[in-house]
BAKOL-24155 format. One line per 8 residues: number of its first residue (from 0); their letters; for each residue x, y, z of C-alpha. Coordinates in pm, 1 decimal. Each point is the difference from the previous one (the first is absolute). Layout:
! BAKOL-24155
NUM> A> X:Y:Z  ...;
This chain:
! BAKOL-24155
0> MRHARFCV> -7417.0:-19714.7:13583.2  -92.4:-364.9:-57.9  -365.6:83.0:69.0  5.8:282.3:-255.9  154.0:-220.2:-270.0  -256.2:-270.7:73.8  -285.8:244.7:-57.4  138.8:124.1:-331.3;
8> TIGSLATA> 51.5:-357.8:-127.7  -353.1:-109.5:82.2  -143.7:316.5:-150.9  176.6:-65.8:-329.6  -159.5:-345.6:-22.1  -352.8:130.9:45.6  -131.8:352.8:-12.3  153.1:280.3:201.2;
16> ALFVPACS> -338.1:125.9:112.9  -80.4:-326.5:173.6  313.7:-1.6:211.7  55.2:365.1:90.5  -215.0:-30.0:316.0  205.0:-300.3:112.0  331.3:187.4:-36.1  -103.1:349.7:108.3;
24> PSAHDNSA> -94.9:71.2:363.0  -349.8:131.8:61.5  -78.0:315.5:192.0  -88.0:-220.2:297.2  340.6:-174.6:-23.7  180.0:335.7:-16.2  -189.9:118.8:305.1  80.5:-318.6:193.1;
32> AANRVTDA> 370.5:28.5:-91.8  7.6:363.4:112.3  -161.0:-99.3:330.9  258.8:-273.8:52.6  284.5:250.7:-55.5  -165.8:246.1:234.8  -48.5:-268.9:263.9  366.1:-102.4:-26.6;
40> ETASFVNR> 121.0:357.7:29.0  -231.7:61.2:295.7  123.1:-313.5:176.4  361.2:104.7:-54.4  -71.6:346.3:139.4  -178.0:-141.2:305.0  290.1:-238.8:64.6  251.8:282.9:-11.6;
48> MAGEEPPV> -206.8:211.4:237.3  -16.2:-296.4:238.9  375.9:-40.8:-15.9  -21.2:-307.3:-219.6  133.6:-46.7:-352.0  -108.9:-249.6:-265.6  236.3:-295.2:-51.4  297.7:77.5:-222.4;
56> PEGKPFAL> 33.5:-224.7:-307.1  318.9:-199.8:-40.5  155.2:-120.9:-322.2  231.7:-287.1:-81.1  361.3:48.6:119.2  248.4:53.1:-282.0  340.6:-168.6:-18.8  250.7:-28.4:-283.1;
64> SEKTDLLE> 321.7:-198.8:32.5  249.0:-50.7:-282.0  358.2:-124.0:-1.9  244.7:10.9:-292.4  376.3:-3.2:-43.0  -10.7:378.9:25.1  -256.4:82.7:265.3  -214.6:-144.6:274.5;
72> FVYAYPGQ> -308.5:222.6:9.3  -283.3:-6.7:252.3  -291.7:241.4:34.5  -304.8:-48.0:222.0  -283.3:195.7:155.0  -298.9:-98.7:218.6  -366.7:-48.3:-83.7  -100.2:330.6:159.4;
80> AAAVPALV> 207.2:183.7:-261.3  -122.1:-229.3:-279.0  -358.1:111.9:77.1  82.7:361.0:-96.5  41.6:47.1:-380.0  202.8:320.1:42.6  248.8:-179.5:224.2  20.1:-298.0:-235.2;
88> SKLGKGMT> 88.6:242.3:-280.6  258.8:184.7:209.5  165.2:-312.1:138.2  -4.0:-168.5:-339.0  174.4:295.3:-159.9  256.1:8.4:280.1  65.1:-372.0:-40.1  52.4:29.9:-376.7;
96> EAKANALK> 240.2:293.1:34.7  195.9:-164.2:283.1  42.1:-322.0:-193.6  112.5:180.4:-316.3  260.1:202.6:190.9  125.5:-307.1:188.4  39.1:-199.9:-321.4  186.6:286.0:-164.9;
104> MAREDQKS> 245.8:21.7:289.1  45.7:-378.6:8.2  75.5:-13.5:-373.2  253.9:280.9:32.3  171.5:-173.2:294.6  3.3:-332.5:-183.9  165.1:166.3:-300.1  260.7:168.4:222.3;
112> AREAGYPF> 73.4:-327.7:177.5  46.9:-181.4:-329.6  236.4:267.7:-131.7  201.0:5.3:324.2  18.1:-377.8:19.9  -168.1:-51.2:335.8  -318.8:-192.8:83.8  -333.1:181.6:-5.9;
120> RPHSLETR> -216.1:-28.7:307.8  -374.0:10.3:-81.4  -188.8:298.5:141.8  -309.1:-4.6:221.1  -288.1:242.2:40.5  -277.8:-98.8:239.1  -283.4:234.5:98.5  -276.9:-107.6:232.8;
128> WTVTADTP> -284.3:228.6:108.7  -179.1:-74.9:326.0  -289.7:160.9:188.1  86.2:203.5:309.5  -348.4:145.8:48.2  -331.8:-110.4:-149.1  -265.9:232.2:138.8  -330.3:130.8:-138.1;
136> RLLALQSQ> 165.4:334.6:-78.0  357.7:-91.3:-95.9  185.0:-285.6:-161.8  369.0:25.6:86.1  258.2:-209.6:-181.8  372.2:-42.0:58.6  249.9:-151.0:-240.7  328.3:-172.5:69.6;
144> TYIFTGGA> 237.1:-18.2:-294.3  313.9:-211.1:-4.6  261.5:81.2:-264.4  309.7:-203.3:-79.5  231.0:109.1:-281.4  299.1:-227.5:55.1  168.4:170.4:294.0  91.9:-127.1:343.9;
152> HGMTGYDT> -363.3:5.2:110.5  -334.8:132.0:-110.5  -183.3:308.4:124.0  -353.2:39.8:130.7  -221.0:303.4:-53.1  -352.3:97.2:101.8  -290.0:206.5:-127.3  -362.7:71.9:92.0;
160> LFWDRRRK> -325.1:55.2:-184.2  -326.0:134.4:143.7  -348.3:-23.3:-151.9  -281.5:222.3:127.1  -306.9:-219.9:-33.9  -247.1:276.8:73.9  138.8:232.0:-266.6  97.4:-288.6:-229.9;
168> RETSLAAM> 347.5:130.9:-72.3  362.3:-44.3:99.0  124.3:223.3:278.1  314.8:45.0:208.3  88.4:54.0:361.7  132.7:344.2:-93.9  -346.8:87.2:-134.0  -150.1:-96.3:337.7;
176> MTSPTAFA> 237.9:215.9:205.9  -78.4:352.0:109.2  369.2:59.1:-76.4  317.6:-212.3:-11.3  146.8:211.6:279.7  -295.4:-64.6:231.2  0.6:-371.5:-74.1  376.6:-27.4:49.4;
184> AAIHDGFC> -30.1:164.9:339.5  -283.2:-237.1:96.0  195.1:-320.1:-70.9  360.7:103.5:71.8  34.3:-77.7:371.5  -193.9:-325.6:-13.4  200.1:-114.5:-301.3  339.3:77.6:157.7;
192> KELDRQRA> -88.9:-176.6:323.0  -123.1:-317.1:-173.6  286.9:-2.5:-250.4  255.8:6.7:280.8  -186.5:-274.3:185.7  17.3:-222.4:-309.4  365.3:90.6:-61.5  91.7:-93.0:355.0;
200> KKRGASVV> -182.0:-332.2:-32.8  185.5:-88.3:-320.0  337.7:118.2:128.4  -29.1:-128.3:352.4  98.6:339.9:143.6  -146.9:346.4:48.8  45.6:251.2:-280.1  267.9:260.9:64.0;
208> RGDDDFTK> -66.5:312.8:-201.8  258.6:93.2:-262.4  29.1:190.6:-327.1  -73.0:-293.0:-229.3  -341.9:-121.5:-115.4  47.7:-330.5:179.0  -19.3:164.6:342.9  -187.2:327.5:-41.4;
216> CIDPMKEV> -373.1:26.3:-62.2  -56.3:21.6:-374.9  -275.1:204.1:-164.8  -311.7:-223.5:-22.2  -148.5:221.2:-272.8  276.3:-114.1:-236.8  -98.3:-364.9:46.9  -303.9:-196.6:-119.3;
224> LALTSKDG> -313.0:73.9:202.4  -262.0:-275.7:6.6  -350.7:15.1:145.6  -104.1:-301.9:203.1  -318.6:-132.0:157.8  -47.9:-293.0:236.0  -380.3:-19.4:0.9  -68.1:83.9:-365.0;
232> KLIDSVTV> -222.4:291.8:95.8  228.1:298.0:65.2  366.8:93.2:-42.2  158.5:-51.3:341.7  370.7:53.0:-66.7  257.4:144.8:-235.4  291.5:-232.3:-70.4  332.4:147.3:-109.5;
240> VVGPYSAG> 176.9:-256.0:-219.6  377.2:51.9:8.2  202.2:-203.6:-248.0  351.3:-142.4:50.4  284.4:252.9:40.4  -234.2:284.9:99.8  -9.8:-52.9:377.6  250.9:-279.1:42.4;
248> PYAEGTYE> 243.7:-226.2:-185.8  -123.5:-240.3:-267.2  9.7:-292.1:244.0  -270.1:165.2:213.0  -242.2:-13.2:-289.9  -318.8:205.9:-15.1  -152.5:191.2:289.0  -378.8:26.5:19.3;
256> VAIPVDAA> -83.6:264.1:257.9  -370.3:11.2:85.0  -133.4:319.3:158.0  -352.7:-22.8:145.6  -239.8:272.1:-115.8  -39.4:252.3:282.9  -150.5:346.5:36.8  305.2:168.5:-154.2;
264> IRKAIKTE> -2.4:-220.9:-310.4  -375.5:33.4:-42.4  28.0:377.9:27.4  259.9:-3.3:-280.7  -254.3:-171.8:-229.8  -240.5:210.2:-206.2  -358.9:9.1:123.2  -135.8:-180.0:-306.8;
272> YQDAFIPA> 221.4:-301.9:75.4  -22.2:-12.4:379.7  -294.8:-241.1:-7.9  236.1:-260.3:-149.0  221.4:9.5:311.7  -68.5:-141.2:344.8  -121.4:262.7:252.9  270.7:113.3:239.6;
């Protein structure tokens, strides 16, 4: 845009006819530009066929931190997300809505506290997005949100966000599954085994099955499912993130149950997404 304005300004000082050639590309320039685009597209295609992907651009990490008498608010996301305009728009909208709702609740609680004659305890809302997988095909993000509204302790929640780089659009794990039933069957046994191993480690004793959620195997499909990658090339595991109170008492905190991708999991993924997952 600066180049265009520069051309118009110079043209107004002299004659337009003299400066049109300097501001308008020639047929040779158009041809050279077209060849450069073609060369870039060809190189990208060749790289994909050879199993290589061009480097993924990264933006500047975003972080906002504010503290008032009403609310301590934090929102952050990594540079990989900042490099995708659609994700910047989505996360920005989510941040604005979350802050507005948190401030509204804090004001209402402050008013109630004043009327009841007891001290108001400032609220907190902290959301931090991190990368769990950064591969040529998929960018997988996971958020951890801490909420405190004046009670005995705060609560922590989780969410995920997946970006399909090849199709340049947001997707979901559900969209990658052949069916929820097939995927649930593929991860169930591995999840239950690893969950009990982690429970036993935290409790210092083997898990004895009972009727409550703190001893039985819970449904992993009702929890947050994150995609993870160790080498940055392919998805190699599915991590079930289980928040406090879901699989154990609050003191046990969050469980992160990683299930390596195997033949059963890969089979439960649609064909068009299987190249994003490690071969079984």
